[in-house]
VOBA-1610 file (N, C-alpha, C; in pm, whole numbers, padded with zeros to 5 digits, always signed):
BEGIN
Unk+02207-01367+01139Unk+02256-01368+01001Unk+02146-01329+00903Unk+02027-01379+00926Unk+01916-01348+00837Unk+01887-01198+00835Unk+01879-01139+00954Unk+01852-00996+00964Unk+01961-00916+00895Unk+02086-00956+00916Unk+02198-00888+00851Unk+02188-00897+00700Unk+02156-01016+00650Unk+02146-01035+00506Unk+02033-00950+00446Unk+01923-00937+00520Unk+01814-00851+00471Unk+01859-00706+00471Unk+01927-00666+00578Unk+01975-00528+00589Unk+02066-00489+00473Unk+02156-00578+00437Unk+02256-00544+00333Unk+02202-00568+00193Unk+02077-00609+00181Unk+02016-00623+00049Unk+02056-00749-00025Unk+02084-00856+00050Unk+02126-00980-00015Unk+02014-01042-00098Unk+01890-01027-00051Unk+01777-01095-00115Unk+01704-01001-00210Unk+01687-01048-00334Unk+01624-00966-00438Unk+01496-01029-00492Unk+01474-01157-00462Unk+01357-01229-00515Unk+01291-01311-00404Unk+01229-01241-00311Unk+01164-01308-00199Unk+01028-01361-00243Unk+01005-01488-00214Unk+00874-01549-00241Unk+00806-01575-00107Unk+00680-01536-00101Unk+00597-01555+00018Unk+00498-01668-00008Unk+00481-01757+00090Unk+00371-01853+00091Unk+00292-01827+00218Unk+00161-01814+00207Unk+00084-01780+00327Unk-00051-01850+00329Unk-00105-01862+00452Unk-00234-01926+00472Unk-00320-01850+00570Unk-00420-01917+00623Unk-00524-01852+00702Unk-00472-01782+00827Unk-00357-01827+00879Unk-00304-01769+01001Unk-00266-01624+00991Unk-00246-01571+00870Unk-00211-01429+00856Unk-00333-01340+00862Unk-00453-01398+00856Unk-00575-01318+00853Unk-00661-01329+00978Unk-00622-01417+01070Unk-00705-01433+01190Unk-00710-01306+01274Unk-00601-01227+01274Unk-00603-01102+01351Unk-00691-00996+01285Unk-00735-01022+01162Unk-00829-00933+01095Unk-00974-00975+01123Unk-00990-01077+01208Unk-01123-01124+01242Unk-01178-01229+01149Unk-01091-01282+01061Unk-01134-01385+00968Unk-01088-01519+01023Unk-01181-01605+01064Unk-01143-01731+01126Unk-01080-01827+01026Unk-01002-01919+01079Unk-00940-02022+00997Unk-01046-02127+00964Unk-01090-02131+00837Unk-01193-02225+00796Unk-01147-02369+00817Unk-01016-02390+00822Unk-00964-02526+00832Unk-00947-02571+00976Unk-00985-02488+01069Unk-00966-02522+01210Unk-01097-02562+01275Unk-01100-02677+01341Unk-01222-02717+01412Unk-01264-02614+01516Unk-01171-02533+01566Unk-01204-02434+01667Unk-01295-02325+01613Unk-01307-02315+01482Unk-01396-02216+01422Unk-01543-02254+01443Unk-01566-02373+01498Unk-01704-02416+01520Unk-01776-02444+01390Unk-01698-02487+01290Unk-01755-02504+01157Unk-01867-02607+01156Unk-01844-02720+01217Unk-01948-02823+01217Unk-02076-02769+01281Unk-02062-02699+01391Unk-02179-02647+01462Unk-02256-02549+01374Unk-02184-02462+01307Unk-02249-02361+01224Unk-02317-02422+01101Unk-02269-02538+01058Unk-02323-02600+00938Unk-02449-02681+00964Unk-02475-02716+01088Unk-02587-02805+01119Unk-02721-02750+01071Unk-02736-02618+01082Unk-02866-02557+01049Unk-02900-02565+00900Unk-02799-02593+00814Unk-02823-02591+00670Unk-02866-02725+00613Unk-02874-02827+00698Unk-02920-02959+00655Unk-02843-03010+00534Unk-02714-02995+00540Unk-02628-03043+00431Unk-02620-03196+00434Unk-02600-03259+00318Unk-02586-03405+00316Unk-02462-03452+00392Unk-02359-03367+00395Unk-02236-03390+00472Unk-02168-03253+00484Unk-02091-03229+00591Unk-02041-03094+00619Unk-01963-03029+00505Unk-01874-03104+00441Unk-01789-03043+00339Unk-01864-03006+00211Unk-01993-03045+00201Unk-02072-03011+00082Unk-02081-02860+00064Unk-02073-02784+00175Unk-02084-02638+00165Unk-01972-02579+00081Unk-01859-02652+00070Unk-01745-02602-00009Unk-01730-02674-00143Unk-01829-02755-00182Unk-01819-02830-00306Unk-01883-02754-00422Unk-01813-02751-00534Unk-01864-02683-00651Unk-01995-02741-00701Unk-02007-02873-00699Unk-02129-02938-00749Unk-02249-02905-00661Unk-02228-02901-00528Unk-02338-02868-00438Unk-02374-02719-00449Unk-02273-02635-00467Unk-02298-02491-00482Unk-02394-02465-00599Unk-02376-02538-00707Unk-02462-02518-00824Unk-02607-02551-00792Unk-02628-02650-00705Unk-02764-02688-00669Unk-02823-02596-00563Unk-02738-02556-00467Unk-02787-02476-00355Unk-02676-02385-00301Unk-02665-02264-00351Unk-02557-02174-00307Unk-02584-02106-00173Unk-02706-02117-00120Unk-02741-02045+00002Unk-02653-02081+00121Unk-02623-02209+00149Unk-02537-02239+00265Unk-02399-02175+00255Unk-02341-02172+00137Unk-02208-02112+00120Unk-02211-01965+00158Unk-02305-01890+00104Unk-02310-01746+00132Unk-02353-01719+00276Unk-02437-01805+00332Unk-02479-01788+00471Unk-02360-01808+00564Unk-02276-01907+00534Unk-02158-01932+00615Unk-02059-01816+00604Unk-02042-01764+00483Unk-01954-01647+00463Unk-02001-01530+00547Unk-02131-01509+00550Unk-02187-01396+00624Unk-02165-01414+00775Unk-02170-01538+00822Unk-02150-01563+00964Unk-02004-01550+01006Unk-01914-01596+00920Unk-01774-01606+00960Unk-01692-01481+00927Unk-01732-01406+00826Unk-01653-01291+00787Unk-01689-01168+00870Unk-01590-01084+00901Unk-01619-00962+00976Unk-01692-00860+00891Unk-01761-00769+00956Unk-01836-00666+00884Unk-01742-00573+00808Unk-01620-00556+00860Unk-01520-00471+00794Unk-01396-00554+00762Unk-01352-00546+00638Unk-01230-00615+00596Unk-01113-00517+00605Unk-01014-00552+00684Unk-00898-00465+00703Unk-00771-00548+00707Unk-00674-00517+00622Unk-00548-00593+00619Unk-00473-00585+00752Unk-00392-00686+00777Unk-00314-00695+00899Unk-00172-00640+00877Unk-00094-00638+00985Unk+00047-00599+00972Unk+00121-00689+00875Unk+00086-00817+00875Unk+00153-00910+00785Unk+00124-00877+00640Unk+00001-00841+00609Unk-00032-00800+00472Unk+00046-00674+00434Unk+00058-00582+00529Unk+00135-00460+00503Unk+00283-00493+00480Unk+00332-00594+00549Unk+00471-00637+00531Unk+00496-00683+00388Unk+00401-00753+00329Unk+00415-00796+00190Unk+00429-00674+00098Unk+00343-00575+00123Unk+00348-00453+00042Unk+00480-00379+00062Unk+00531-00381+00184Unk+00660-00318+00212Unk+00772-00385+00133Unk+00770-00517+00126Unk+00870-00589+00046Unk+00862-00548-00100Unk+00741-00526-00149Unk+00725-00479-00287Unk+00785-00340-00303Unk+00758-00253-00207Unk+00812-00116-00215Unk+00965-00116-00209Unk+01022-00215-00143Unk+01168-00228-00136Unk+01225-00296-00261Unk+01135-00333-00353Unk+01173-00399-00479Unk+01243-00534-00457Unk+01198-00606-00355Unk+01259-00737-00329Unk+01154-00849-00323Unk+01030-00817-00356Unk+00924-00918-00357Unk+00911-00978-00496Unk+00929-01108-00505Unk+00907-01178-00632Unk+00758-01208-00651Unk+00697-01271-00550Unk+00556-01306-00561Unk+00503-01349-00425Unk+00373-01335-00407Unk+00301-01389-00292Unk+00212-01502-00340Unk+00232-01620-00283Unk+00145-01735-00310Unk+00056-01754-00188Unk-00074-01738-00207Unk-00164-01743-00093Unk-00269-01851-00108Unk-00301-01915+00004Unk-00414-02007+00010Unk-00543-01933+00042Unk-00531-01808+00081Unk-00646-01734+00132Unk-00734-01680+00020Unk-00862-01669+00050Unk-00957-01617-00049Unk-01012-01482-00007Unk-00957-01424+00101Unk-01016-01302+00160Unk-00979-01172+00088Unk-00880-01176-00003Unk-00842-01060-00083Unk-00773-00949-00003Unk-00729-00977+00118Unk-00666-00873+00199Unk-00531-00829+00142Unk-00466-00915+00066Unk-00340-00874+00002Unk-00363-00754-00090Unk-00477-00752-00157Unk-00507-00643-00250Unk-00546-00516-00175Unk-00619-00532-00065Unk-00656-00415+00014Unk-00533-00350+00078Unk-00424-00428+00091Unk-00299-00374+00145Unk-00212-00311+00038Unk-00254-00319-00087Unk-00182-00247-00192Unk-00115-00331-00299Unk-00123-00465-00289Unk-00064-00548-00393Unk-00158-00554-00514Unk-00103-00595-00628Unk-00180-00603-00752Unk-00195-00748-00795Unk-00275-00769-00898Unk-00293-00904-00951Unk-00159-00966-00992Unk-00068-00884-01040Unk+00062-00934-01083Unk+00145-00984-00965Unk+00124-00927-00847Unk+00203-00962-00730Unk+00159-01092-00663Unk+00034-01131-00685Unk-00027-01237-00605Unk-00072-01354-00691Unk-00038-01475-00645Unk-00092-01597-00705Unk-00188-01657-00603Unk-00314-01664-00639Unk-00417-01714-00548Unk-00441-01861-00579Unk-00384-01947-00497Unk-00394-02090-00522Unk-00538-02139-00520Unk-00620-02076-00435Unk-00758-02120-00421Unk-00857-02013-00467Unk-00810-01920-00552Unk-00898-01815-00599Unk-00915-01706-00494Unk-01011-01615-00518Unk-01025-01501-00429Unk-01162-01437-00441Unk-01203-01373-00334Unk-01324-01290-00335Unk-01298-01157-00407Unk-01174-01133-00445Unk-01140-01009-00515Unk-01224-00993-00643Unk-01256-01106-00704Unk-01336-01105-00827Unk-01453-01201-00810Unk-01563-01170-00873Unk-01677-01261-00875Unk-01742-01250-01012Unk-01823-01350-01044Unk-01883-01352-01178Unk-02018-01423-01176Unk-02103-01386-01271Unk-02233-01450-01286Unk-02215-01585-01355Unk-02273-01689-01297Unk-02256-01822-01355Unk-02342-01841-01479Unk-02430-01743-01508Unk-02515-01752-01627Unk-02458-01672-01744Unk-02435-01541-01723Unk-02392-01455-01834Unk-02244-01421-01830Unk-02177-01447-01718Unk-02033-01422-01709Unk-01995-01281-01667Unk-02091-01194-01641Unk-02058-01058-01601Unk-01977-01061-01471Unk-01875-00975-01462Unk-01787-00975-01345Unk-01822-00862-01249Unk-01790-00886-01121Unk-01816-00789-01014Unk-01693-00782-00924Unk-01680-00670-00851Unk-01564-00654-00764Unk-01595-00693-00619Unk-01492-00688-00536Unk-01504-00730-00396Unk-01605-00644-00321Unk-01601-00514-00341Unk-01691-00425-00268Unk-01837-00457-00297Unk-01868-00483-00424Unk-02006-00518-00463Unk-02047-00650-00398Unk-01959-00750-00406Unk-01993-00881-00353Unk-02014-00876-00202Unk-01926-00806-00133Unk-01939-00796+00012Unk-02072-00731+00050Unk-02108-00626-00021Unk-02235-00557+00006Unk-02352-00653-00013Unk-02348-00730-00119Unk-02458-00822-00147Unk-02465-00935-00044Unk-02350-00984-00002Unk-02349-01092+00098Unk-02406-01045+00230Unk-02374-00920+00268Unk-02417-00869+00398Unk-02553-00800+00394Unk-02622-00808+00281Unk-02758-00755+00272Unk-02848-00863+00212Unk-02866-00974+00284Unk-02943-01087+00231Unk-03091-01054+00208Unk-03139-00949+00273Unk-03279-00912+00254Unk-03306-00865+00111Unk-03199-00826+00039Unk-03214-00777-00098Unk-03221-00891-00200Unk-03164-01007-00165Unk-03145-01109-00266Unk-03175-01252-00218Unk-03250-01262-00108Unk-03284-01392-00049Unk-03158-01470-00010Unk-03053-01394+00027Unk-02932-01456+00078Unk-02831-01499-00025Unk-02860-01477-00153Unk-02769-01518-00260Unk-02749-01401-00357Unk-02624-01352-00374Unk-02599-01242-00468Unk-02646-01277-00609Unk-02716-01182-00672Unk-02771-01204-00805Unk-02722-01100-00905Unk-02703-01144-01026Unk-02665-01057-01138Unk-02788-00984-01191Unk-02764-00885-01276Unk-02874-00814-01340Unk-02960-00909-01423Unk-02898-01015-01475Unk-02972-01110-01558Unk-03049-01210-01474Unk-03028-01208-01341Unk-03097-01300-01253Unk-03015-01421-01213Unk-02898-01437-01274Unk-02812-01550-01241Unk-02740-01530-01109Unk-02695-01639-01051Unk-02619-01635-00925Unk-02479-01582-00951Unk-02433-01491-00866Unk-02296-01440-00875Unk-02212-01511-00769Unk-02107-01579-00812Unk-02020-01651-00718Unk-01881-01590-00718Unk-01814-01594-00605Unk-01676-01547-00602Unk-01587-01639-00686Unk-01480-01584-00736Unk-01389-01661-00821Unk-01294-01742-00734Unk-01352-01834-00656Unk-01275-01918-00565Unk-01280-02062-00614Unk-01182-02141-00568Unk-01176-02282-00605Unk-01249-02363-00499Unk-01362-02418-00536Unk-01436-02506-00446Unk-01390-02650-00466Unk-01423-02736-00371Unk-01382-02876-00381Unk-01435-02935-00511Unk-01349-03011-00577Unk-01387-03073-00703Unk-01355-02987-00823Unk-01303-02867-00800Unk-01265-02777-00909Unk-01113-02767-00918Unk-01065-02735-01038Unk-00921-02729-01061Unk-00863-02598-01009Unk-00738-02605-00964Unk-00668-02482-00927Unk-00645-02397-01051Unk-00629-02267-01035Unk-00610-02178-01151Unk-00486-02218-01232Unk-00497-02204-01363Unk-00384-02235-01451Unk-00263-02150-01416Unk-00287-02027-01374Unk-00177-01936-01344Unk-00090-01989-01231Unk-00149-02062-01138Unk-00073-02122-01029Unk+00033-02217-01085Unk-00007-02305-01174Unk+00085-02404-01229Unk+00183-02342-01329Unk+00138-02236-01397Unk+00225-02171-01495Unk+00334-02087-01428Unk+00307-02035-01310Unk+00395-01936-01248Unk+00500-01995-01154Unk+00464-02098-01078Unk+00555-02138-00970Unk+00690-02194-01018Unk+00701-02261-01134Unk+00835-02310-01172Unk+00938-02198-01184Unk+00902-02089-01249Unk+00997-01977-01265Unk+01017-01902-01134Unk+00909-01879-01062Unk+00919-01802-00938Unk+01006-01873-00835Unk+00987-02001-00820Unk+01061-02074-00716Unk+01204-02105-00760Unk+01229-02107-00889Unk+01366-02121-00936Unk+01444-01993-00911Unk+01376-01878-00925Unk+01441-01748-00904Unk+01448-01709-00757Unk+01369-01773-00674Unk+01359-01737-00531Unk+01494-01747-00460Unk+01529-01641-00384Unk+01651-01646-00304Unk+01622-01642-00154Unk+01495-01624-00117Unk+01451-01634+00022Unk+01303-01670+00022Unk+01269-01780+00087Unk+01129-01823+00097Unk+01079-01798+00239Unk+00969-01723+00249Unk+00908-01697+00379Unk+00768-01757+00378Unk+00744-01850+00471Unk+00616-01919+00481Unk+00548-01873+00609Unk+00424-01823+00598Unk+00356-01766+00714Unk+00213-01816+00726Unk+00174-01853+00848Unk+00035-01877+00879Unk-00031-01994+00809Unk+00046-02092+00769Unk-00011-02211+00708Unk+00052-02333+00772Unk-00030-02436+00797Unk+00022-02559+00858Unk+00086-02650+00755Unk+00076-02612+00627Unk+00137-02689+00518Unk+00088-02834+00519Unk-00043-02850+00532Unk-00099-02985+00534Unk-00186-03015+00413Unk-00211-02917+00328Unk-00300-02938+00213Unk-00222-02930+00083Unk-00235-03034+00002Unk-00172-03039-00128Unk-00264-02976-00233Unk-00207-02926-00345Unk-00065-02928-00380Unk+00014-02807-00328Unk-00055-02717-00258Unk+00011-02594-00213Unk+00134-02625-00129Unk+00124-02723-00039Unk+00234-02750+00052Unk+00359-02802-00017Unk+00342-02855-00137Unk+00459-02909-00209Unk+00552-02798-00260Unk+00503-02675-00263Unk+00584-02565-00317Unk+00710-02540-00234Unk+00706-02572-00104Unk+00823-02545-00021Unk+00944-02624-00068Unk+00921-02731-00140Unk+01032-02812-00191Unk+01077-02772-00330Unk+01022-02665-00385Unk+01055-02625-00522Unk+01171-02527-00529Unk+01212-02469-00415Unk+01326-02377-00419Unk+01456-02458-00424Unk+01563-02394-00466Unk+01692-02461-00468Unk+01737-02491-00325Unk+01815-02597-00309Unk+01852-02644-00175Unk+01931-02542-00095Unk+01995-02448-00162Unk+02076-02347-00093Unk+01995-02229-00042Unk+01868-02224-00079Unk+01783-02108-00046Unk+01731-02119+00097Unk+01749-02015+00180Unk+01694-02015+00316Unk+01542-02018+00313Unk+01485-02094+00404Unk+01339-02102+00417Unk+01302-02067+00561Unk+01217-01965+00576Unk+01171-01922+00708Unk+01025-01965+00724Unk+00996-02034+00833Unk+00860-02078+00860Unk+00810-02007+00985Unk+00708-01921+00966Unk+00652-01840+01074Unk+00509-01888+01101Unk+00488-01943+01220Unk+00356-01997+01252Unk+00349-02027+01402Unk+00229-02050+01452Unk+00212-02086+01593Unk+00257-02229+01620Unk+00246-02314+01518Unk+00282-02455+01533Unk+00379-02496+01424Unk+00445-02607+01444Unk+00541-02657+01345Unk+00470-02702+01218Unk+00539-02699+01105Unk+00475-02739+00979Unk+00422-02882+00984Unk+00297-02898+00942Unk+00235-03029+00937Unk+00178-03076+01068Unk+00196-02998+01176Unk+00152-03045+01308Unk+00015-02994+01349Unk-00035-02893+01279Unk-00165-02836+01316Unk-00278-02923+01262Unk-00388-02927+01337Unk-00505-02998+01288Unk-00559-02925+01166Unk-00602-03000+01067Unk-00655-02941+00946Unk-00788-03008+00913Unk-00897-02938+00937Unk-01029-02995+00914Unk-01048-03029+00767Unk-01014-02933+00680Unk-01032-02958+00537Unk-00941-03071+00491Unk-00815-03067+00536Unk-00722-03172+00497Unk-00769-03309+00545Unk-00822-03312+00668Unk-00872-03439+00722Unk-00991-03489+00642Unk-01082-03399+00609Unk-01200-03439+00534Unk-01163-03496+00397Unk-01059-03439+00336Unk-01021-03480+00201Unk-00906-03579+00199Unk-00856-03615+00317Unk-00741-03706+00326Unk-00623-03654+00246Unk-00598-03526+00255Unk-00491-03464+00177Unk-00375-03421+00265Unk-00375-03459+00392Unk-00267-03417+00479Unk-00138-03491+00445Unk-00026-03429+00469Unk+00104-03492+00444Unk+00208-03424+00530Unk+00317-03492+00553Unk+00424-03437+00635Unk+00521-03357+00550Unk+00561-03242+00598Unk+00656-03157+00528Unk+00783-03148+00610Unk+00895-03174+00547Unk+01024-03169+00615Unk+01077-03027+00613Unk+01096-02970+00731Unk+01146-02833+00742Unk+01265-02833+00837Unk+01360-02924+00811Unk+01472-02942+00903Unk+01608-02929+00835Unk+01613-02864+00719Unk+01741-02842+00653Unk+01826-02743+00733Unk+01955-02741+00707Unk+02046-02652+00780Unk+02010-02505+00763Unk+01954-02470+00646Unk+01920-02329+00622Unk+01771-02300+00641Unk+01702-02388+00716Unk+01562-02364+00752Unk+01555-02300+00890Unk+01456-02212+00907Unk+01434-02146+01036Unk+01287-02153+01072Unk+01256-02213+01185Unk+01119-02212+01237Unk+01109-02103+01342Unk+01026-02003+01315Unk+01010-01887+01403Unk+00869-01895+01461Unk+00854-01941+01583Unk+00724-01971+01641Unk+00660-01848+01703Unk+00533-01828+01669Unk+00459-01714+01723Unk+00353-01668+01624Unk+00291-01554+01655Unk+00191-01500+01562Unk+00261-01424+01451Unk+00201-01428+01334Unk+00263-01366+01216Unk+00286-01216+01235Unk+00185-01146+01287Unk+00198-01000+01304Unk+00312-00965+01398Unk+00323-01038+01508Unk+00430-01009+01605Unk+00568-01031+01544Unk+00581-01136+01466Unk+00713-01170+01413Unk+00754-01077+01298Unk+00660-01042+01209Unk+00699-00948+01102Unk+00731-00812+01162Unk+00663-00774+01269Unk+00696-00649+01338Unk+00837-00656+01396Unk+00872-00771+01456Unk+01006-00790+01512Unk+01112-00784+01402Unk+01084-00846+01289Unk+01178-00841+01177Unk+01201-00697+01133Unk+01091-00623+01116Unk+01102-00485+01070Unk+01175-00397+01172Unk+01153-00422+01299Unk+01225-00347+01403Unk+01376-00370+01391Unk+01415-00496+01374Unk+01556-00530+01369Unk+01624-00481+01241Unk+01548-00479+01131Unk+01604-00434+01003Unk+01602-00282+00993Unk+01516-00216+01075Unk+01504-00071+01067Unk+01392-00024+00976Unk+01293-00110+00957Unk+01183-00080+00866Unk+01051-00053+00938Unk+01050-00042+01068Unk+00924-00033+01141Unk+00843+00089+01101Unk+00908+00202+01085Unk+00836+00323+01043Unk+00777+00305+00903Unk+00855+00245+00815Unk+00805+00218+00680Unk+00683+00126+00684Unk+00689+00026+00771Unk+00577-00067+00783Unk+00451+00005+00830Unk+00466+00088+00931Unk+00351+00160+00987Unk+00295+00263+00890Unk+00376+00306+00795Unk+00331+00407+00699Unk+00261+00349+00578Unk+00256+00217+00568Unk+00186+00155+00456Unk+00037+00187+00467Unk-00020+00245+00362Unk-00162+00279+00363Unk-00244+00162+00306Unk-00353+00131+00372Unk-00437+00020+00329Unk-00579+00068+00304Unk-00656-00016+00239Unk-00796+00012+00212Unk-00882-00078+00300Unk-00985-00022+00360Unk-01081-00099+00437Unk-01216-00095+00368Unk-01284-00209+00367Unk-01420-00207+00310Unk-01515-00284+00401
//
């Protein structure tokens, strides 16, 4: 029924919610997964406690561990996945309302989406700024600086000498105002909610699944059921919670995000369109 409804153009305001699972096939590990070896990688930085590397207050005192961890965990080349291309395809079909992402990797933009299309709940590496003078920098500049620590002693620097940080939400910092301003209208207008690659264990992002009207179909695409995956960050912050995804119009589609969006496109007849989406690699 879902495939048929997509084929006949029933859905005009699709809202996407996504997390780290959509980017693992791009070589970007899930920071929230203990399997990433996060604790092991953090030991060398002599942090007062592991989660300090993601805290805004600690970053101000010592930004080196944050950038060192980024350099270790991020791939040398950033390339969007099939799932990111699927989001762009929905936009080209004029049926995408918005993408709400927990990710900070900016791959949605490299796949062709714009600032208007994406709500970054936790900010993004797409933009960065000097904490002293406020000058802004783009993703390409920041990536180059992160991967050339010999130029800057491991910390990206502005022309004025100040530290340049990505525009991401670190622990202890508020989520962007745009997140709170946008979701009431977007989720009220939503006629199909697709959730991909997130265990839905971290608030307040996970609460969004309950903001759509009760008649709206919700598709959950992930390797594990919602709320069942281990969440290192959620555990550290005691922010885990159970999400009910058992309504009559809910669908749990188990598997990898890329495989399932490819299957959807095959069944709808969009596979060629999906493969023709042009992306940017940096």
